[in-house]
C-alpha positions in Angstrom: 99.7 112.5 100.7 101.6 110.7 98.0 103.2 107.4 99.1 106.7 107.1 97.7 107.3 104.2 95.4 110.2 102.9 97.6 107.7 102.3 100.4 105.6 100.2 98.2 108.2 97.6 97.1 106.4 94.9 99.0 103.4 95.5 96.8 105.2 94.7 93.5 103.9 91.2 93.3 100.3 92.4 93.5 100.6 93.7 89.9 101.1 90.2 88.8 98.4 88.8 91.1 95.8 91.0 89.5 96.1 88.9 86.4 94.5 85.9 88.2 91.1 84.7 86.9 87.8 84.7 88.7 87.6 80.9 88.7 90.4 80.8 91.3 88.0 82.1 93.9 84.4 81.5 95.0 82.3 84.5 94.1 78.6 84.8 95.0 76.5 87.8 94.1 73.1 88.1 95.8 70.8 90.6 94.1 73.9 92.5 93.0 74.4 93.6 96.6 76.7 91.1 98.4 79.9 89.6 97.0 81.6 86.8 98.9 85.2 85.7 98.3 86.6 82.6 99.9 90.3 81.6 100.1 90.6 79.0 102.7 92.8 79.1 105.8 96.3 77.6 106.4 97.9 78.9 103.3 99.9 81.6 105.1 102.7 81.1 107.7 101.3 83.6 110.1 97.7 83.4 111.3 97.0 87.1 111.5 97.7 87.5 107.7 96.0 84.3 106.8 92.9 85.4 104.9 89.8 83.1 104.7 86.8 85.0 103.7 85.8 88.5 102.4 82.4 90.0 101.9 81.6 93.3 100.2 78.1 94.7 100.7 76.3 97.8 99.7 74.0 99.2 102.4 72.3 102.6 102.4 74.9 104.3 100.3 77.7 102.6 102.3 80.2 100.0 101.4 80.6 97.4 104.1 83.7 95.2 103.9 84.3 92.2 106.2 87.7 90.5 106.2 87.9 87.2 108.1 91.4 86.0 109.1 92.5 82.9 110.9 93.0 85.0 114.0 93.5 88.6 115.1 95.4 88.8 118.3 94.6 91.4 120.9 98.2 92.7 120.7 101.1 92.3 118.3 104.6 93.7 118.1 105.2 96.7 115.9 108.4 98.4 114.6 110.5 95.2 114.6 114.1 96.0 115.4 115.5 94.6 112.1 113.1 96.5 110.0 114.4 99.7 108.3 112.9 103.1 109.0 110.0 104.0 106.6 109.6 100.3 105.7 106.2 98.7 105.6 105.6 96.5 108.7 102.0 95.2 108.3 99.1 95.6 105.9 95.6 94.3 105.2 94.2 95.5 102.0 91.0 95.2 100.0 91.7 96.4 96.4 89.0 97.4 93.9 89.9 97.1 90.2 87.4 99.8 89.2 88.2 99.9 85.5 88.2 96.0 85.3 91.6 96.1 83.6 93.0 93.1 85.5 96.0 95.2 86.6 96.7 97.8 89.3 96.5 101.1 87.4 95.6 104.7 87.8 92.2 105.3 89.4 92.0 101.9 91.2 91.1 102.2 94.9 92.0 100.4 98.1 90.8 100.2 101.6 94.0 99.5 103.6 95.0 99.1 107.2 98.7 99.5 107.4 101.7 100.2 109.6 105.0 101.7 108.5 108.0 101.9 110.8 108.6 105.6 111.3 110.7 105.4 114.5 113.0 103.0 116.3 111.9 100.8 119.2 109.7 97.8 119.2 106.3 98.3 120.8 103.3 96.0 121.6 99.9 97.3 120.9 96.4 96.8 119.5 96.1 96.7 115.7 93.5 99.5 115.6 95.5 101.8 117.9 98.8 101.4 116.1 97.9 101.3 112.4 96.9 103.8 109.7 93.5 103.3 108.1 93.2 104.9 104.7 91.5 104.9 101.3 94.2 104.9 98.6 94.0 105.9 95.0 96.5 104.4 92.5 98.4 107.0 90.5 100.0 106.8 87.1 103.6 106.7 88.5 102.9 103.5 90.5 102.6 105.5 93.7 99.4 106.0 95.6 97.8 108.9 97.4 95.4 109.0 100.4 92.0 110.4 99.4 90.5 109.9 102.8 90.9 108.1 106.1 88.8 105.1 107.1 86.9 106.3 110.2 84.8 103.3 110.9 87.0 100.2 111.4 86.2 97.6 114.0 87.5 94.2 115.1 85.3 91.4 116.4 86.8 88.0 117.1 88.9 87.2 113.9 87.2 89.7 111.6 87.8 93.3 110.4 84.7 95.3 109.5 85.2 98.5 107.4 82.2 100.8 106.7 82.8 103.5 104.1 80.0 106.0 103.2 80.1 106.8 99.5 79.7 110.4 100.4 83.3 110.6 101.6 84.6 111.0 98.1 82.9 111.0 94.7 85.5 108.5 93.4 84.1 105.8 95.6 81.0 105.7 93.3 83.2 104.1 90.7 83.1 100.9 92.9 80.1 98.9 91.7 78.6 95.6 92.6 80.4 93.8 89.8 83.8 95.5 90.5 86.6 92.9 90.9 87.8 92.7 94.4 91.2 91.4 95.7 92.6 90.9 99.1 96.3 91.3 100.1 98.0 91.1 103.5 101.6 91.1 104.7 103.9 91.1 107.7 107.5 92.2 107.3 110.0 91.9 110.2 113.2 93.0 108.4 114.5 89.4 108.2 111.3 87.5 107.3 108.1 88.2 105.3 104.7 86.6 105.5 101.8 87.3 103.1 98.5 86.1 101.7 96.3 87.1 98.8 93.2 86.1 97.0 92.9 85.1 94.3 95.9 82.9 94.7 
């Protein structure tokens, strides 16, 4: 499914963010298997988008991503009344710059947990129950397409864990142990927006 560009307006700033340098984050590689990225808490106005730590590990032909936030509540409110239909409500994204270009361009991949507002009516619910969980590929026209769903996403305390077998799609093998990794998150109510990213 191609994601229309108008649904991705809230991602525009990420194109600029990709230009940030490695020295703005802490990156540790252990035997070319584990990458750790630290951002520090309390730099976002809403705790459940406040990113603190990310690890990317390669285990038995599987990519294991762990995203630590300041908090992950058991329930949050979705489909805020002031938000337009088809607008992005929430997202937590790990983006892989597979061609090491320093920009979001064709072929780059993302693991993303997101929620778009497709119908009226606020509803409270669990993040895993109410969100879409996908692997997105960046296209030439600045839109994205879903190449697969994320089928193994869990929450424990304040951490998302995403496990992605490389066998899901051959394109995942373009993610290597030295691929640059970026984190983005956002919460949009229709009147206010909150976000975090690393590198800053």
